[in-house]
C-alpha positions in Angstrom: 96.1 67.3 72.4 93.8 69.5 69.8 90.8 68.7 72.2 92.3 69.7 75.3 93.4 72.9 73.8 90.1 73.5 72.2 88.5 72.9 75.8 90.9 75.2 77.4 89.9 78.0 75.1 86.2 77.3 75.5 86.4 77.4 79.3 88.7 80.7 79.3 86.3 82.4 76.8 83.1 81.1 78.2 83.8 81.0 81.9 80.5 80.9 83.9 78.5 79.6 81.2 76.9 76.0 81.3 79.1 74.5 78.6 82.3 75.7 80.4 81.1 74.5 83.6 80.2 70.9 82.3 83.6 70.5 80.4 85.4 71.8 83.6 83.6 69.2 85.8 84.3 66.6 83.3 88.0 67.2 83.4 88.1 67.4 87.1 86.1 64.1 87.2 88.6 62.5 84.7 91.6 63.6 86.7 90.3 62.7 90.2 88.5 59.5 89.2 85.2 60.5 90.9 81.6 60.0 89.2 80.4 62.3 86.6 76.8 62.6 85.6 76.8 61.5 81.9 73.3 63.0 81.6 75.2 66.5 81.8 76.8 66.0 78.5 73.5 65.9 76.7 72.9 69.3 77.7 75.6 70.4 75.7 75.2 71.2 71.9 76.2 68.9 69.4 79.8 70.4 68.7 80.5 70.9 72.6 79.2 67.0 73.1 81.7 65.8 70.5 84.5 68.0 72.2 83.7 66.2 75.4 84.1 62.8 73.7 87.3 63.9 72.1 88.6 65.2 75.6 87.9 61.6 77.1 89.5 59.9 74.1 92.8 62.2 74.5 92.6 61.8 78.2 92.6 58.0 78.1 95.9 58.2 75.7 97.4 60.2 78.5 100.3 61.4 76.3 99.8 65.1 76.6 100.9 66.0 80.0 101.4 69.8 79.3 98.2 70.6 77.8 96.5 68.3 80.4 98.1 70.2 83.2 97.2 73.5 82.0 93.4 72.4 81.3 93.4 70.7 84.6 94.6 74.0 86.4 92.2 76.3 84.6 89.3 73.6 85.4 90.2 74.0 89.1 90.1 77.7 89.0 86.7 77.8 87.3 85.5 75.2 90.2 86.8 77.4 92.9 85.3 80.7 91.4 81.9 78.7 91.5 82.3 77.7 94.9 83.2 81.3 96.1 80.1 82.7 94.1 77.8 80.0 95.7 79.3 81.2 99.1 78.8 84.8 98.4 75.1 84.5 97.7 73.3 85.1 100.9 71.0 82.1 102.0 67.3 82.9 102.4 66.1 82.4 105.8 
């Protein structure tokens, strides 16, 4: 539960930064059981990498439904914002 709360705070406080995007995608992959590029984790600094490992350990325990739901909702919002930002950028002809 501690890692999930840390991840939520990191994503909220660093929205749009690569580390928040990687952790958001990790959370979405864990929830939806879709592939996730592990090599993306290596772009994180040591503390954020360790946080990612803690998230996976807590997720596996699957005991903390409330914290997990809040983190999942935030990660979905970040993902949607990223998609909207990509769509707003005009395509080069």
